N, C-alpha and C positions, 0 to 999 in steps of 0.2 A: 513548371507544377509543382505541388505541394507532396512532400513524400510523408508517407505513413512510417513511421518506426514503432514496432510491436517488441515489445520487453517484457519477459515472463522470468520468473525466479525458478530454477531447479536446483533441487536441496543437495547439500553437500556429501551425501551419501552416495559414492562414486556409482553404483550401478543404477541407482534410481535417477540420478543426473544425466547418466549417459542416455537412458530409456526416455525420460523427458524432452531433452535436447532432440533426439531422434524423431520423437513423436511431433515436436514443434515444427522441425524443417519438413516432414512428410505432409503436415496441415498445410505450410506455408505453399508447396507448390503442388498439391492436390488440384486436378481440374476443376472440381465444385468450388475449391477456393479462388482460384483464378477468376472464375466466373462471377462471384459474388464481389470480389474487387472491381473487376470490370463494370459489372451493374452500378456500383457506386461512383462510377466516373473515373476510375484510377486505372494506369497502365501497369502491366507487371513490373517493370523496370523502377515504379515509384514505390513499391512495397520492399521496406527494408526490415530484415531480420539480424543483424550482424550482432545486437547486444542482448544476450542472454544472462539475466542477472543469476548467477549460481551461488551467489552469496560467498564466493571465495574471493578473497583478496590476495594477488599472487604478486610476489617479490622474489628479488635474487640476493643471494648474499655470495660473497667470494672469499674463499679461504686465505687468510695471511699466510698460512703455511706452505699450502701448495700451488696457491695461485689458481685454483680450479674456481668455476663459478656454478652454484647449485640453485635450482628454481624451488620455493616453498610456497605453499599456499595455507591461509590461514582461514577460518571460520569469521566471518563477521555478521553483524545483527544485520536485520532485513531493512531497517530504515538507512543505515550506513551505506549499505550497498546500493539502494536506488539511488541514494542523494550521489553516490560515487558516478552512476551510469548518467545522471543527469548533468553533474559536471563534465563529462566527456562529451555529451551530446552537444552541449553548448560552446565548450572550449575547442575541442577536436573536430567534432564533425559541423560545428557551425550552423544548427538548425537555423531555417528560415521561420518567420512570423506564422506564416499560413502551413506550416507543416504539422501532423498530427502524431502526438506520442501516446501509445495506449499502454497501459500496464495491466498483466495479468496474473493472478497468483498461479502458482506451479504445482499445488496439490491436488489437482484434478476435480476440486470441488464445482469449479465453474468452466464449462466447455469452451474451447478456445474459440467457437464461432460466435462466442458474446463480442467478439473483437467488433464485428459488424453492428452490434447494437450501438456499441460507444462510438464508431465511426460515423454511424448515421447521425447520433446526437450532436457530433461536433460541427454539424452543417449549420446547427441553430444557436452555439453557444461556445465560448472558450474553455469551457470546465464541464464535465461530464461524468456523473457518479453513478454507479450501478445500485439500485435498489434489490435487495435480495428477496426472492418469493419463494416460498417452499420451505426455506429453512431445512432442509432433509439433513441429517447428520449434524445439526448445530444443537447441543444440548440447551434446555430450558433456562439453564444457570447461566449459560454463555449469552443468550440472548437479553436476560434481564442485566447482567453486568453491562453489556454494550449500551443499553439504553441509560443506565446511569451515567457511564463514562460519555455518552452523546450529549445528555442533558446539560454538561459544562458547557458546551457548545451553543446549544439553542438558548440557553439562559443570558448567556453573555452577548449573542447577536439578536435576541429576540426573533429567533425565527424558529419554524417547525422544519425539521429534515425527516424525511423517512428511512434513511440509513446514512451512516458516516463511514462505517468502516466495512464496507464490501470491498474485497480484493480485486477488483476489476473497475478500471476509470481511466478516464484520457483527458488531455489538455492540449492545446495549440502550442505551437513553439514560442510565440509572444507571450502567452500566459505563463508558461513554464519559466521564461528569462524574468518575467514580472515577479514571480512567487520564489525562483531559487534563492537569492540573497537571504530570503527570511524563514527558509526551512531549517531547522535543526532536529529533526527526529533521528532517533538512534536504531530503534527496534520496531515493534508492531505499531506504536503509534503514527506509523507514517501517513496512514490515510487521514487519521484525525488532523496530522500537520497539513496536508495539502488543502483538507477543507478549511481550516482555520486561516489559513495565509491567504485562501482564495476569497474567504468572506471579508476579510480585512481590507482586500483591493477593491470590495464592493461586488464582487463576482458570485453570483448565487448560482450554484451549479443546475445543469439540466439533468434529470434523472430519468434513468432507462431501466426497465425491468431485466434482472438476471437472475435465471433459475439455479438454484444450487442443488447438488446432489452428494452424497456420502464422498469424502476425499478417496483418491484411489492410492495415496500414499500416505504415512503417518506424518502429523504436523510436527514441525520442530518448535512449535510455540511451547513456551516451559512455563505452566501454570506456575503463579507465586512471583516467580522473578520477572516474568514479563509483564504480569498484572501489575505490579510495583512499579516497574519502569515507566508504564502507561498513565498510571495514576499520578505519580511525582510529575511527568510532562504536563497534565493537564493542571495541575495546582500550580506549578511555576508560572505556566503560560498565561493563566487568568489569576495569578496571585492571591490565591485560596490558601489560608493558613489550616492549621491541624484542628483547631477548634471549629473554624467555618466547614470543613469537612465533614465532622461529626454533624454538625447541623444540617448540612445540605442532605446528607445520607439519610439522616430521620425523617426530613421532609420527604424524601423520594420514597422511603418506605410506607410511610402514611398514606401516600398516594398509590403506589404500584404493589405492595407488600414487600416483604424484607429481602434484603440483599441476600445472596448466596453466603453461607456461613465460610465456606472455606476463602471468599472473596475478601470478606471483613476481618480476615486474620491478619491480611497484610495491614491493615491501620494500625497495627501494633509495630510494624517495623520502624527502626530507628530513623530510616530514611524518609517514611511519611510524617512520623510524629515530630521530627526537627524542623519541617517547613514551616516558616513564620513570616508574616507578611504585617 
C-alpha cells in the first residue's frame, strides 16, 4: 500500500519550532485525523510524519585539540531545506512510485487539515497545487507581485494558472523522482520551481481550494532579499535579460496597474541588472 509523507516547515525560532512540532504530532494522532485518513482508504501505519522541515541543517564538528564532538545547526533557506528532504525521501527512504508526498507551510496560514484536500486531489493526478481562496492576511501588494512572478510561468508555457505559490501542494513518489533532478530552488521560489519542472514534464497540476488565514507566527520571508532571489531565479530559468524584464514589467503594469514601488526597487540591484542573455 502507498505511504503518505506529510512534510511541514517549522521555523528556526526554538520555541515556535517546538510548538509547531508538537501541534503537528497532536494533529497526526488525533482521532478525527485518523478517521479522515481511513475515509480516504489509508491505514494508520501508512501515514508517515518523520520528516519535519525545520530549516535547520544539522552537522557535527570534532575539536582537533580535545577530540570532543559538538553538534551545530545552521539556518538554511526554505528551498534548500525542502530539496534536502526530497533527497532523503528518495535516497534514504526509497519512496515508492505510488507514495504521496504532501508539503504544508508551517506559519499557520494554512490549516493542517488541508492535507486531505491535497491527498484527495492526488487520486486524480500526480501533482496537486493549492489554490488560495480568501487571501486573508496577504497584502494586496504581495498578491500583485506574485501575479507578476506567476506571469513568467504562464507566458512561457502558454497556460493560465489560478495560483502558483501556495504553500500547500503534493506529488506522487514517481513524479517527485521525475522532477527532482531538475529542481534547483534555494529559497521561497521552491513552489515556482516545482510548478515549472512539472510543466516541463508535461504535467499540469490539479488545483484544489485552500483557505488562507492570518499567520499564527511571524514569517521568515525577507522582503527585498527573498524577492530578489525569486526574480533572479525566474529570469535565469526563462533566459530573460534585464532589458526584457523592464519591458515585461511595463506590459504588466499597463494591463494590471503598477507594481508595488518597494518591489520595483529590486530592479536596480546589481544581481538583477547584470542578468543578460
